[in-house]
NUMARFI-450394 format. One line per field, with one value per residue: x, y, z of N, C-alpha, C in turn; residue in three letters. Coordinates in steps of 0.001 Angstrom, whole numbers. Last residue first. Layout:
npx <- [X; ...]
npy <- [Y; ...]
npz <- [Z; ...]
capx <- [X; ...]
capy <- [Y; ...]
capz <- [Z; ...]
cpx <- [X; ...]
cpy <- [Y; ...]
cpz <- [Z; ...]
code <- [ALA; ...]
//
This chain:
npx <- [-17845; -19535; -21534; -22948; -24593; -27021; -29092; -30996; -29313; -27966; -30056; -31040; -28704; -28077; -30361; -30557; -28197; -26909; -23924; -23556; -24114; -26756; -28530; -30280; -29065; -26344; -25817; -24572; -22666; -21255; -19899; -18415; -16733; -15337; -13948; -12354; -10761; -9538; -7705; -6151; -5028; -3338; -833; -1038; -1033; 1606; 2569; 1461; 640; -2092; -3777; -6363; -7274; -9709; -10344; -8931; -9964; -12646; -12330; -11487; -13896; -15805; -14917; -14939; -17678; -19435; -22359; -23983; -24114; -21832; -19528; -17246; -17410; -19508; -18770; -20251; -22841; -23012; -22842; -25423; -27055; -26414; -27353; -30197; -30608; -30184; -30425; -27805; -25950; -23422; -24153; -26226; -24879; -22879; -24426; -25543; -23215; -22077; -24294; -24423; -21862; -20477; -17637; -16486; -17201; -19843; -21609; -23486; -22363; -19763; -19479; -18138; -15806; -14506; -14100; -12210; -10266; -9303; -8536; -6274; -4566; -4034; -2605; -346; 771; 422; 1184; 523; -1300; -4297; -4565; -3299; -5245; -7356; -6421; -5894; -8391; -9669; -8050; -8593; -11383; -12831; -15732; -17070; -17369; -15189; -14060; -13763; -13273; -15571; -17712; -17815; -18210; -20773; -22317; -22199; -23844; -26254; -27022; -27296; -29547; -31442; -30328; -30172; -30719; -32106; -34301; -34624; -32220; -31857; -33673; -32576; -30118; -30988; -32122; -29994; -28250]
npy <- [10306; 12018; 10523; 9653; 11764; 11288; 9118; 9451; 9688; 7319; 5529; 6145; 5690; 2969; 1539; 2093; 1005; -1418; -2805; -5952; -7670; -8003; -6690; -4981; -2557; -1029; 1261; 546; -1449; -178; 1836; 158; -1151; 1156; 1704; -498; -41; 2235; 1481; -296; 1544; 3656; 3074; 3248; 5923; 6684; 5053; 6401; 9745; 12044; 13524; 13028; 11706; 10271; 9187; 6756; 5318; 5194; 3482; 1018; 550; 192; -2028; -3849; -3949; -2788; -1588; -2280; -2067; -2719; -1164; -1372; 693; 2765; 5497; 6599; 5968; 7511; 10132; 10188; 9791; 12006; 14187; 13561; 13914; 16586; 17993; 19758; 21621; 20300; 17481; 17638; 19067; 17407; 15373; 16847; 17655; 15000; 14039; 15995; 15862; 12701; 10879; 7547; 5043; 4291; 4093; 6077; 7799; 8993; 9964; 7819; 7788; 10092; 9173; 7034; 8462; 10015; 7951; 6820; 9219; 9491; 7068; 7535; 9800; 11034; 14599; 17660; 18971; 18551; 19251; 17192; 15230; 16360; 16424; 13749; 12580; 13841; 12713; 9975; 9886; 12542; 14023; 15070; 17075; 17781; 19892; 20350; 23000; 24104; 22469; 23500; 26276; 26235; 24838; 26546; 28629; 27225; 26830; 29487; 30158; 28385; 27210; 23926; 21363; 19587; 19221; 21665; 22240; 20139; 20813; 23227; 22241; 20616; 22356; 23923; 22257]
npz <- [22624; 21432; 20270; 22492; 23237; 21914; 21853; 19900; 17690; 17818; 17332; 14957; 13315; 13986; 13409; 10712; 9641; 11981; 13469; 14838; 16913; 17432; 19232; 18515; 19240; 19379; 20978; 23493; 22928; 20938; 22603; 24188; 22416; 21509; 23857; 24088; 21636; 22299; 24411; 22657; 20629; 21117; 20406; 17582; 16985; 17023; 14888; 12779; 13735; 12951; 11525; 12308; 15150; 15318; 12861; 12775; 15007; 14184; 11923; 13178; 14809; 12825; 11456; 13637; 14183; 11201; 9898; 6943; 4198; 2862; 2422; 3725; 5660; 6807; 7161; 5246; 5835; 8418; 7368; 6094; 8408; 9827; 8025; 8119; 10892; 11243; 7813; 6007; 5237; 4927; 4303; 2495; 535; -242; -1410; -3515; -4883; -5734; -7291; -9285; -10504; -9770; -9013; -9811; -9246; -9010; -6853; -6375; -4600; -3660; -1050; 119; -1451; -283; 2287; 1874; 571; 2745; 4474; 3055; 2983; 5587; 6040; 4465; 5650; 8786; 8962; 7141; 5339; 4236; 1591; 280; 659; -686; -3393; -3800; -3735; -5898; -8018; -7713; -8034; -10012; -10867; -14004; -15940; -17363; -15673; -12707; -11864; -13043; -12145; -9476; -9795; -11161; -9135; -6999; -8197; -8610; -5879; -5223; -6709; -5589; -2252; -735; 131; -2777; -4484; -5755; -6894; -8704; -10693; -11561; -12406; -14505; -16255; -17067; -18497]
capx <- [-16955; -18505; -20618; -22073; -23266; -26006; -27960; -31403; -30332; -27339; -29134; -31920; -29382; -27095; -29797; -31678; -28388; -27654; -24926; -23414; -22747; -26133; -27320; -30708; -30362; -26666; -26548; -25531; -23695; -22221; -20854; -19534; -17648; -16318; -14870; -13334; -11559; -10537; -8786; -6905; -5746; -4691; -982; -852; -2349; 578; 3003; 972; 1474; -1233; -2367; -6025; -6457; -9127; -10907; -8728; -8512; -12194; -12852; -10661; -12445; -15936; -15046; -13692; -16734; -18984; -21020; -23748; -25333; -22814; -20817; -17453; -16343; -19655; -18339; -18840; -22320; -23102; -21893; -24162; -27021; -26076; -25982; -29370; -30883; -29461; -31012; -28720; -27127; -23448; -23026; -26378; -26151; -22565; -23561; -26474; -24114; -21385; -23680; -25574; -22362; -20968; -18599; -16496; -15797; -19298; -20397; -23756; -23540; -19951; -20028; -19453; -16869; -14943; -14984; -13466; -10918; -9876; -9609; -7368; -5151; -4715; -3875; -1227; 365; 791; 558; 1286; 11; -3688; -5276; -2526; -3843; -7545; -6895; -4726; -7414; -10159; -8040; -7127; -10847; -12266; -14610; -16880; -18541; -15957; -14760; -14020; -12317; -14279; -17256; -17436; -17097; -19703; -22209; -21594; -22507; -25563; -26770; -26255; -28409; -31009; -31206; -29599; -30983; -31032; -33869; -35703; -32765; -31058; -33884; -33922; -30173; -30225; -32933; -31209; -27944]
capy <- [9177; 12593; 11274; 8694; 11696; 12254; 9160; 9369; 10693; 8608; 5470; 6351; 6952; 4055; 1511; 2463; 2429; -1091; -1541; -5041; -7366; -8969; -7424; -6286; -2845; -2289; 1422; 1616; -1585; -1196; 2285; 1059; -1695; 430; 2756; -261; -1280; 2388; 2347; -864; 269; 3977; 3428; 1943; 5168; 7370; 4844; 4995; 8736; 11241; 13732; 12662; 12772; 10743; 10391; 7689; 5469; 5992; 4733; 1726; 722; 1273; -689; -3566; -3462; -3831; -1252; -2447; -1622; -3800; -882; -2312; 547; 1484; 4535; 6904; 5574; 5999; 9571; 10413; 8830; 10806; 14036; 13456; 12473; 15664; 17673; 18689; 22197; 21609; 17817; 16830; 19603; 18776; 15260; 16295; 18642; 16022; 13202; 15516; 16970; 13640; 11688; 8965; 5331; 4260; 3213; 4893; 7064; 8258; 10943; 8256; 6759; 10081; 10290; 6853; 7383; 10635; 8824; 6129; 8644; 10554; 7286; 6471; 9795; 9921; 13394; 16858; 18747; 18134; 20008; 18467; 15109; 16037; 17692; 14642; 12282; 14054; 14181; 10506; 9623; 11152; 14150; 13985; 16834; 16684; 20215; 19101; 22005; 24744; 22354; 22071; 25929; 26764; 24268; 25332; 28939; 27744; 25608; 28596; 30894; 28269; 28075; 25107; 22483; 19899; 18055; 20966; 23270; 20125; 19563; 23275; 23253; 19979; 21217; 24503; 22816]
capz <- [23122; 22243; 19324; 21754; 23822; 21223; 22765; 21269; 17913; 18002; 18629; 16040; 13242; 14155; 14735; 11564; 9531; 10720; 13459; 13626; 16608; 16430; 19622; 18357; 19855; 18827; 19705; 23449; 24025; 20529; 21487; 24774; 23279; 20621; 23274; 25130; 21774; 21332; 24674; 23634; 20294; 21288; 21835; 18323; 16876; 17944; 16388; 13097; 13007; 13896; 11455; 10973; 14839; 16346; 13192; 11695; 14846; 15367; 11833; 12207; 15331; 13685; 10938; 12949; 15261; 12165; 10522; 8372; 4959; 3005; 1699; 2691; 4746; 6345; 8116; 5126; 4654; 8272; 8179; 5331; 7258; 10332; 8422; 6837; 10292; 11936; 9193; 6278; 5551; 5204; 5266; 3670; 1114; 372; -217; -2446; -4365; -4942; -6060; -8557; -9847; -10560; -8364; -10121; -9149; -10386; -6974; -7317; -4148; -4717; -2097; 718; -1591; -1677; 2116; 2486; -151; 1559; 4870; 3332; 1694; 4976; 6649; 4190; 4274; 8087; 9469; 7996; 4982; 5575; 2541; 398; 1160; 645; -2769; -4007; -2767; -4652; -7835; -7470; -6731; -9872; -10007; -13138; -15047; -17977; -16805; -13384; -11524; -13334; -13610; -9719; -9180; -11781; -10495; -6935; -7815; -9814; -6984; -4675; -6831; -6963; -3005; -1423; 958; -1703; -3634; -5164; -5990; -7271; -9926; -10885; -11469; -13272; -15670; -16450; -17269]
cpx <- [-15739; -17394; -19467; -21109; -22428; -24658; -26815; -30306; -30719; -28188; -28516; -31085; -30333; -27790; -28874; -31022; -29494; -27891; -25511; -24369; -22381; -24722; -26771; -29608; -30671; -27910; -27126; -26356; -24888; -23186; -21776; -20454; -18774; -17220; -15873; -14379; -12656; -11373; -9859; -8116; -6671; -5666; -2685; -1089; -2136; -465; 2001; 1378; 1013; -466; -1459; -4487; -5962; -8094; -10470; -9256; -8366; -10751; -12339; -11145; -11546; -14577; -15107; -13761; -15345; -17935; -20542; -22526; -25228; -24051; -21810; -18703; -16541; -18590; -18423; -18237; -20807; -22565; -21842; -23026; -25906; -26195; -25512; -27803; -30079; -29514; -29916; -29319; -28273; -24902; -23210; -25318; -26368; -23771; -23191; -25579; -25048; -22252; -22996; -25147; -23520; -21458; -19090; -17792; -15621; -17703; -19674; -22690; -23710; -21158; -20442; -20212; -18078; -15988; -15477; -14459; -12238; -10560; -10210; -8697; -6340; -5417; -4656; -2544; -655; 133; 944; 558; 828; -2237; -4750; -3326; -3106; -6161; -6901; -5195; -6350; -9022; -8560; -7222; -9466; -11717; -14028; -15543; -18264; -17166; -15597; -14709; -12517; -13129; -15927; -16969; -16616; -18307; -20903; -21312; -21710; -24143; -25900; -25850; -27205; -29719; -30670; -30536; -30374; -31519; -32725; -35269; -33903; -31542; -33157; -34158; -31549; -30230; -32126; -31970; -28951]
cpy <- [9116; 11598; 11787; 9420; 10650; 12222; 10067; 9352; 10651; 9758; 6755; 6292; 7156; 5369; 2745; 2582; 2821; 347; -1386; -3815; -6559; -8629; -8443; -7264; -4368; -2972; 95; 1557; -654; -1472; 1154; 1473; -951; -509; 1966; 687; -1108; 1051; 2291; 207; -221; 2653; 3463; 2043; 3788; 6594; 5444; 4547; 7342; 10094; 12945; 12868; 12339; 11949; 10972; 9131; 6696; 6310; 5748; 3179; 1537; 1678; 444; -2208; -3079; -3281; -2193; -1905; -1848; -3243; -2000; -2127; -355; 1204; 3116; 5885; 5708; 5478; 8083; 9868; 9080; 9699; 12648; 13405; 12511; 14277; 16789; 18664; 21023; 22033; 19282; 17289; 18934; 19257; 16414; 15792; 17939; 16949; 14205; 14861; 16636; 14880; 12695; 9722; 6881; 4545; 3206; 3869; 5768; 7395; 10061; 9260; 7112; 9009; 10369; 7958; 7228; 9701; 9493; 6850; 7789; 10051; 8369; 6609; 8718; 9730; 12358; 15563; 17781; 17886; 19798; 19466; 16417; 16026; 17439; 16009; 13240; 13897; 14598; 12079; 10144; 11060; 12776; 14196; 15656; 16355; 19173; 19415; 20648; 23647; 23090; 21997; 24379; 26313; 24826; 24701; 27646; 27996; 26207; 27498; 30112; 28972; 27908; 25860; 23745; 21009; 18449; 20025; 22539; 21113; 19586; 21933; 23206; 20979; 20779; 23459; 23234]
cpz <- [22442; 22729; 20095; 20816; 23203; 21940; 22151; 22400; 19383; 18277; 18972; 17262; 14462; 14225; 14986; 13021; 10452; 10850; 12082; 13816; 15357; 16075; 18687; 18668; 19744; 19549; 19156; 22279; 23959; 21672; 21084; 23685; 23801; 21346; 22329; 24554; 22869; 21402; 23597; 24203; 21511; 21129; 22054; 19733; 17739; 18012; 17370; 14576; 13458; 13035; 12130; 10740; 13386; 16046; 14380; 12041; 13837; 15369; 12990; 11988; 14499; 14490; 11694; 12238; 14510; 13266; 11581; 8718; 6391; 3789; 1831; 1909; 3449; 5169; 7612; 6096; 4487; 6987; 8197; 6040; 6393; 9200; 8997; 7090; 8954; 11251; 9877; 7665; 6019; 5755; 5763; 4771; 2492; 1143; 492; -1284; -3290; -4172; -5042; -7083; -8927; -9760; -9416; -9321; -9580; -10384; -8230; -7485; -5044; -4577; -3291; -316; -1101; -1957; 601; 2229; 455; 789; 3690; 3654; 1972; 3640; 6029; 4867; 4001; 6754; 8444; 8392; 5840; 5320; 3955; 1299; 1330; 1236; -1227; -3159; -2699; -3644; -6416; -7317; -6686; -8550; -9759; -12308; -14029; -17096; -17638; -14570; -12169; -12981; -13838; -11191; -9702; -11142; -11112; -8233; -7750; -9460; -8232; -5489; -6325; -7242; -4540; -2209; 573; -881; -2627; -4141; -5173; -6490; -8618; -10168; -10751; -12170; -14375; -15613; -16476]
code <- [LEU; CYS; LEU; VAL; MET; PRO; ASN; MET; ARG; VAL; GLY; GLU; VAL; PHE; GLU; ARG; ILE; GLN; LEU; LYS; GLY; ASP; ARG; ASP; LYS; ASP; LEU; THR; GLU; PHE; VAL; ARG; ASP; CYS; LEU; ARG; ASP; ILE; PRO; ARG; ASP; LEU; ALA; ALA; LEU; ASP; ASP; MET; THR; ALA; GLU; PRO; ASN; ARG; LEU; GLU; LEU; ILE; LEU; ASN; HIS; LEU; GLU; VAL; ARG; SER; ILE; GLU; GLY; ASN; GLY; ASP; LEU; ASP; TYR; MET; ASN; PHE; ALA; TRP; LYS; LEU; LYS; GLU; VAL; VAL; SER; GLY; ARG; LEU; LEU; ALA; SER; MET; GLY; THR; LEU; TYR; GLU; ARG; PHE; ASP; VAL; THR; GLY; SER; GLY; ASP; ARG; ASP; PHE; ALA; HIS; PHE; ILE; ARG; LYS; ALA; MET; ALA; ILE; LYS; ARG; GLY; GLU; ASP; GLY; SER; PRO; PHE; PHE; ASN; VAL; TYR; PHE; ASN; VAL; PHE; VAL; PRO; GLU; THR; LEU; LEU; GLY; ASP; PRO; CYS; ASP; ALA; TYR; PHE; LEU; ARG; TYR; TRP; SER; LYS; VAL; GLU; SER; GLU; ARG; PHE; ASN; THR; ILE; ARG; THR; LEU; GLN; GLU; VAL; ILE; ASN; ARG; ARG]
//
């Protein structure tokens, strides 16, 4: 335990005492040291009691997979704390890289228009119903066009992490779209 605490204190934005607190909380909920997708999804769905169940599950899975950096299907304490560090105390670049990994649905290192469209639908209102979302399809298509016009510098129809991070840093209003 001491080794992991020291290591995570060096590579995260948390002090040693905070790493120890996170460690205790994580292992209280995950005694075997692994957070599973079903446990995470259940927590997330219960945190948002209203709204479309299918959409909440899909979003929870997306967030879980952003934490699961090694693709093992479980999140260990290191993955969890480095993700929390990026989200809670990370630089703009760290947060943008984490967001990119969450938006990259298929994990291929690129965000397609379809991925962006689906993401915007989910983020607009996590508690909206499918009928609510159907009305947003055309405006979201126009929004995706504007985002790609701004960020897709090589005009290949995909956003790579470099384009995403640099584009959002140079054009923060993209996040408001």
